[in-house]
N, C-alpha and C positions, 0 to 999 in steps of 0.2 A: 122393355128397357133392357141395351144389352151390358152385359158385364162382363169382365175377365181378370183372369189370376193376375196381380201382383209378383215381382218376384225384386230380391234387394239386396246386396251383400253391406251398404250402407244403412243404417238406419236411421230414418229421419221423423221429423213431426208432423208430416203429413203422409208417411208411409202407407197409413189405414184409412185413406181419405175417399169416402165411395162418391159414386156418380157425379161429379163436378164440373158442368159444361165449361164454367167458366177459366176451369185449369186443366180440364181434359184428365182427369184423374180416375179411374176406376177398380173397385175392388168387389169381391163376390165371396162370401162365407157361411155357412150352416150357423146356425144359433150356439150349436155345441163346439165348431171351431174359432167361434170368435170368443166365446167366454173362455176358452181355453189358450188363447191367444194365438193358434197356430195360422198363420198368413203370410203369403208370399205376394208380391207386388210387382205391376210390370204399367209403364206408362204410354198413354196414348194421347198425342195431342191433334187438336183440332187447328187448323191455319187460322190464325185472326186475321181481318180484314186490316188494312191502313186507315191511319188519319193523319195524312203529311200535313208537315210545316215545318219550318225553317227557324224558327224560334230557339233561342239556347240561355236557360237561366245560368247566371253564374255565382250564384250565394254558393260558398264553398264554407263549411265549418267543421271538425274532426267531430264524428257522432258515430252511436253505432250501428246507424246505417250509412253509409256514404256511396253516392251515387255521382257519376262526373262522365260528361258526355253519352250516355247512352244512348244507340242507334239499333233499331229492329225492323228489319226489310221482311217482305214475301214476296219475293220477286221484283217487282217494279213498283211496290206499294210500300210505302214507309208507315210503319207503325209507332215507333219513337224517333224523334228526331231530334238528339243531340240533349237529353234530359240531363239536369245536375240538380240536386238537393241532398239534404242531410235529414236525420232524426237522432237526436242526442239520446242519452238514457234519461230515463222518468219524462219524456216529453212525449205529447200527441201530437202528431203531424197528419193534417188534413190533404190528403189525395183527392181533389175536388175537379170533378168534370162531367161532362154530358157522355152518354153512355157510346161510346165510338172513339174515346179522346184518347185513347191508350193506359188507362187506369191498371186493367187485368196483365196487359202485358207486361208492365213494369212490374206488378206483383209476382208475375209468374215469372221472370228473371231474377229477382230478389227470394223466390222459394225453390230457386235452382231447378224450375221446371224448364225452363226458355233458356237458352245461351245469346246474349246478346251480340252484335254485327261490331259493335265498335265500343269505345268507353269501357270505364270501370265500376265495378260495382263492389263492396264489401260489408259484410254483415258481422258484426261483432268481430273486426279484425281479420275475418277471414274472405279472402281475395276469392271472388267467384269468376270462373267456375272451378277454377283448378281446388279450391278447397272447401268443394260444396260438401263432402260430408261432415266436415268439423262445422258447418256452418248450420247444416240441419241439427245437432243437437242442442244448439242454442235460440233455434229458431222454432215459433210457433204460429201454425197457419190454420184461419178458422174463413172457409171458403164462401160465397154469397148463398151455395144451395147447402141446405143441413145434410150432413154426412154421418146421420146416427143409424143406427138399427133397429126398426120400428118393433120389430118381436123382441127384442131384450129390455130389461130396466134399465132405468137410469145409470142405477149402480153396475150393472153388467156391461153397458155401453162404457162408462168410466174405466173401470178394471180393465177392458181388452184394449183400450186407447192408452191406458198406463204401461200396457206391456209392450205395444209397440214403441213407446218412448222409452223404453229401457228400465222400467221400475218394477219393483215386485216386492213380495212379502210386504213387512211394514212402511216401508215407502211407499208403497203402493194404494194402500189403506188410509194414510195419511194424505196424500194426493188425491183422492177420490173424495173425502172427506172435507178436505180444504174447498175444492171444486164445487161441491154440492151448495157450501155456504156462501161461497162467491155469488153464485146464480140463485140462491134463494129457492132451491128445490129440496132441502132437505127431507119436506113432510112427504115428497112425493117419489122419493128414492127406490122404493121395492114394485114401483108401477111400471107396466110395459108401456114403452116411447109411442107405440100406437095410440093409447088413449091420451097423448099430450096435446096441447091446442098451439098451433103453429108457432108462437111468441113463443112457449115454453121449449119447445123443439131448438129452436134458435139459441137460446140460452143454455140448451145443454152441448149445443154444438160449440159454442164460445168454451165450454168447461172443458170440452173435448182437447181443443186447442191449448191449454194452458196447463195441463196437471203437470209438466215437468216444469214449472214457472221458467219460461222461454225468458232469454235477456230481450228480445226481439220478436214482436207479435206483429204480424200480418192480417189485416182485415180487410174483407172484402164486402162493404155494403150489409155489416152482420144484423140490420134491423128492419131490413126488407120485408113489409107485410105484416109486421107485428102488431099487436096490440100496446096501449099505451103503458100498462105495467110491465111488460116484458120491455119494451123498450126503455124505461127508465132504470130496470135491474139490468140491461146492457150498458148503459152509460155509466150506472155506477160500479160496476165490476170493471170497465174499461178504465176508468178514473184512479179505481184502488191500484190497477196493475201499474199503471204509471207511476202512483205516490210509491210505490214498492222497486222502481227502479227500471222497469221494462221502457224499451223504446217503442211506441205504438206509431204505425203507419194506418192510418184508417183511410180506406176507399171508400169514397161516398158521392151521390149527386144530391144530395139533400143540403143543401146552404144553410138552413136552422140547424141541422146536425152538426155540420163544421162548426159555426159559430159557437154552440154549446160546449162542443168537444174540446177543438184545438187549439193547444199551445201557437202554433205557426200552420199555416196553409200553403199550399202547392195548387195554383189553377191551372190545369191541364186542359189541353185544348188542340185537338187534330195531332195528337202527337207531340206537342210542343208546350213548355211550360209559359204560360203567358204573364204568370207573374208569381211572385213568391212573399211570402212575411206574416206579421200578424196581421189579426182583422184589421186593427186599427190603421197599419201601414199601408196596408192595400187601400182601403178608403182614401186615404192621405194620398196615395200613389196615384188615384183615380181623378184625384181633386172634386171629389163629391162632397157636399155639404148637407146640413137639414134642412128639410122643408118643411113649410104649416099649410095646413089646406083651410081655409078660413070660409064658412058660412056665415053670411051677417042678414040681419034683419035692415033693408035699405040697402043702396048702393053707393059704391064708397067712389069719390070724385078721384078724377087724377090728379097724380102727385101727392095723394095722402100719408104716404110712405116717406116722403124727401128729407124730414128730420131726423129718422131712426139711422143711426150708425149701424152697419153690418146687416144689415136687411136690406133685401132686391125683390121688386113685385116681379113675377115673371108673366101672372096675368093679374093685371092689377086694379083693375077697377070692376065695377059690377059687385051683385051680391055674393058671388062666388069666387076668391081669390087664392092665389098660391105664392106664397112668400119664400124667397131664401135665403138661410140665414146663418151667418158663420157659426154660430153657436147658441146653445140651449137659453144662455144669459140673456139675449137679444129679445125672448118671447114676450117680456113685461113690456117692454117699449111698443112692440107693435101692437100690442092690446089698447096701451094707453092711444097710439095714431088713432087706431079702429073708433075708438069712443069720442076723439076730438073731431074725428070725421062726422061724427054724426050717426054712426055705425052701433048697433046691438050685437054681440057675437052669439049667433044661435050654437054653432057646433066649430070646434077646434081640435085637427087632425092632427099630430105631429109626427112626422115620416123621417127616421135615420135611416142615412144609406147602411144598405145590407150588402152581403156578398153576390148577393143576385144583380145588383143595380152594378158593384165593382164589374162584374164579370162581362155584365153588356156594354159598360163603360171601356173595356180592355179590348172586347173581340167583336164587338158590333153585333151579336146575336146573343137571346137566351141562352140559360142553360135546362136543353132540353131535350128529349126523349129523341134520339135520331133513327129514323125505321128504314134507314138505308143499311144494305148489308155490310158498309164498313162497322156498324154498331155494333155486330157479335166480336169485335174485337176488344170492346171494353174500355 
């Protein structure tokens, strides 16, 4: 693994991030240098591949993050094509899309690592890139790849990152205590990180990014590969940070994760915004309704559902049927119709429209891990 020194005259919350292929940041330090807080930095960027699209989202609000018409190209390749969205204080917005959709390129622009070719972006009122230094002081970045030092203890890692974020003395000590409590690692604070599980390292990774209580928090798939306990800890920490007023942009390609955490969702596909809104708004926009999957004893005759308002048989005869319903209040009527048709229900499964269904309805394909080179753009 190649590492190189970094240098800056403008401290930022991502100044001490160890190798992170998703953002191209590198740092190297000995144990003694890290603990003492001596560090310099340099940025090296990997060229993302594109994911072209001409769609533009038109949602506009005043937010801690405000993005309008952002375009990013790499030669003839388009990574972002007119992206517009916002994140308000205390809000969690899920940036959802497959690998290659442009999520990490968007995060890199907001983290002041990349500069957009067109459009405007502001972080806590600071216009990028001209006010990048000011933005970094209120910005927290948690990259997908863990950026902690395995030979240091959890406390030593946090002290180092606290120094990089301009904290010292009592303020740093309090920030470290608060961060350990947030991620539930108080009992492991003095153990070297190499002993930690992958999930514990990701929890510590999150803690390193929020020591300075950022007003804006950028998270790049922070739960990839973690155990269920650490996943819940990370979810709880993110929700607590939002309740405290942080604007959270949460990048993921996990639909269930986005449904669990996000107040609003931005569906990103091939560099453009396919849709944006709450989960309920996206389901309504895609015109999706719940479905009942029924297995009965005895075949149901044709027309058995004709008198039930708000229900339509998609596969309506035989012993296995699928019924589209306008809402769950119709279920009782469907079951009565089965009984009146002489059938006994052996199995009933209610399928509510998910974000995966929405994404497929809006884009024509599933949320998949693209194996093409364009996936590297994130």
